[in-house]
N, C-alpha and C positions, 0 to 999 in steps of 0.2 A: 504493499500500500504505501503510496507517495504521500508525504507530509509537508506542511508548509512550515518552516520552523521560524516563530515570531523574533528571533535575535539572531543576530550577526558579528561574530567576533571581526576586528577590524585592527590591523597593525600599521598605522601610519608610517612609521621609519622603514618597516620591511617595503611598503609599497613605493615611498619615495627613492629609497635606495636600491630598488630592484634594476639589475642592467637592463632588462627589457622595457622598463618604464622610463628611464632616464632620456632617451632618445626621443621620446613622444612628445609632439606639441600639445599644448594646452587643449585644442578640440578633440586630439585623440585620445587623451588621458580622459576625459569627459564621456567620450563614448565606450571606452574600456570599463570605467566605473558604472556605467548604464548597462552593460552587458553583464557585469559581475552582479549586480544586484537582480537583473531578470533571471539569470540561473539560478541564484539563491532562493528566489520566490517561486521558481518553477515546481518545485515538488520532488524533482530528481535532480536538482544543481546542472540544468542543461539549457542550451538555447538552440533553436532550431538551426540545422545546417543548410540555411537557404540566404543568399546575400538579399534578396527582395524583401523576405520577411524581416531580417534583421534591420534593413534600411527604414522601414516602417516603424519597427519598434523603438528605434533610436531617433526618431523624430522627423523622419525625410518628409512626411505628409504635410508638415509645416513650412517646408522651404518653398522659396520662389523658384520654379523651375524654369523661369524664363532667361536666368543666367547660367548657361551651358557650362563655362568655365567654373561657377561656384559648385555646381552640381557635380561635375568629374572631381573637383577637389575634395569634396566630402565623401563622395564614393571611394576616393584613394586613401581617405584617412579610415573608413570603415575596413576595407582590406587590409590596411596595414595594422590595425587592431587584431583582425582574425587571425594573423599570423601567431599570436600568442595562444589562441586556442588550439585544442586537440580534440579527435574523435572520442565520443563518450564510450567508455568501456562498456556499458550495458546497454543504454538507450540508442537503437538505431536510427541514423538519420539526425542526429543531434550532436552537438559539441559541449566541449566544457572546458574548464581551466584547471590544471593539475592541482595546484595549491588549494584553490577554491573547493575542489571536489573532496580533499583530504579533510579540510576544516568542517565541510558540510557534513561529511560522514561522523566525525568525531561529535559534532554538536547535536546530530541526530541521534547518536547513542545515549548522551547524556540527557537530552531532553526526552526520550522514552523512559530511561531509568527514573528520572523525576516524576514524570507522570504515572508511571506504576507505583512509586512510592507513595505518592499523593493520594492516588485511589485507595491504597492499603490505609493510609492513615486515617482518611476520612471514614472508612468502614469501621475501624477500631473505636473512634471515637463516638460512632452512634451504636456499639455494642455488638458489632460483628466482627468475630474473631476466626480467623481460618483454622480449620482443624489441624492438629498436629501430624506430621507426616510418619508414617509407620517406620519401624527401627530399620526394615529391609529396604526402605526406598532410597533410590540413588539420590546423589546430592544435587541440588538445583543447578542450573546455569548460571553463572555468576552475573550475567545479562540477560534475563527472561524477556522474550518479546511481549509487546503489550498487545499483540493483535495476532490472529491467524492470516499469514500471508497470501493464502489461497482463497480467502473469502473478499467479496467487494468492500471496499473501505467507505467511509463517510464522506459527505461532501468536503471539498476544500475550500469553496466559494460559498458566502453567506447568501442564501436566497432571499433575503429581506433587503440588505444594504449593499450586496455585491462585495463585500470586504473579505480578507482573508480569514481563514479558520484555522485552529489548533485540535489536534486530536488527543482523545484520552479513551478511558474506560469507564463504564458504570460499575456499580458493585457487583452487579451480575455478570460481569466479564464481557459485556457488549459494547463494541467501538461506538464512539460518537466524536462529534466535534463541535465547538463554539466558537461563536463570533468573537473578533478581538477588537471590534469597533466599539467605543464607550458610547458614541452618540447612536448606535443601531436600536432600532425599538425593540427588537429581539435577541437583546445581548444576554448572555446567559442561558439561552435556549440550547438543548441538546439535541443535536441533528444525527440522525440514523442512518444507515447504509441504504435502506429502502426509501428515503426521502421523508419520512416522518419526524417530527419533532417534538420535544416534550419539556415544558416551562417547570422547572422544579419549584419556583415561587408561587405559580398560580395554579399548579398540579394540573394543566391542561395540554391536551395534545394539540399539535400545529401540523398542518400540511401545506405543500406548495401547490398553488393554483395560478395559473396562466403567469408563472414567473413569480407570483408573491407568496409571503408567508401569511397563511390564514389560520384563526383558531378553529377547532374542532370540538363538538359538544363531548364526545367521547372522552373519557379519562384515562391516561395510560398508569398501570400499576407499577409503582416506585419504590 
């Protein structure tokens, strides 16, 4: 399942002293940073391996196409920056940046462990305790996954405001995601892989209808 990690580690000294970044112009550095941000927010740390798509994603649609020399210069900037990317090791037809992918994998592991620990801590506070393992049970994995990778995941985009979501598990072990936008009308709603949602404050179910989140009369057991 792909996850959008809500935080991104950034090392300014490493970036400014990188031998690949030093020769870049100010415009090229801006494009480079845009692509790094887009890759981090993609869910698998990638950008499409398409010059046309990346031109649009980096703001080409806002340029004045009447100046062919300016357009050629900006296309040249993008091609220069793409030399710093490599083919994604698992996502076919996509690109990634080697250092960024390593940082993303580490951040994903830390985020998954914290989400699992938070879910367990919340259950313990409410009086729910996990049954002890039998003496013959094998030792648990040091980094247990928070979800079954073979099952479809919850949405990564909020159906209410279109903002990014972060994923976790409820106390029944079912994966869900929540909106990170503080201004969202449905902030805190737990959205599940089947497209349904549950508001733990109002104890009401929600569903998506015509691209919008609406309340349902049926209540979800929680």
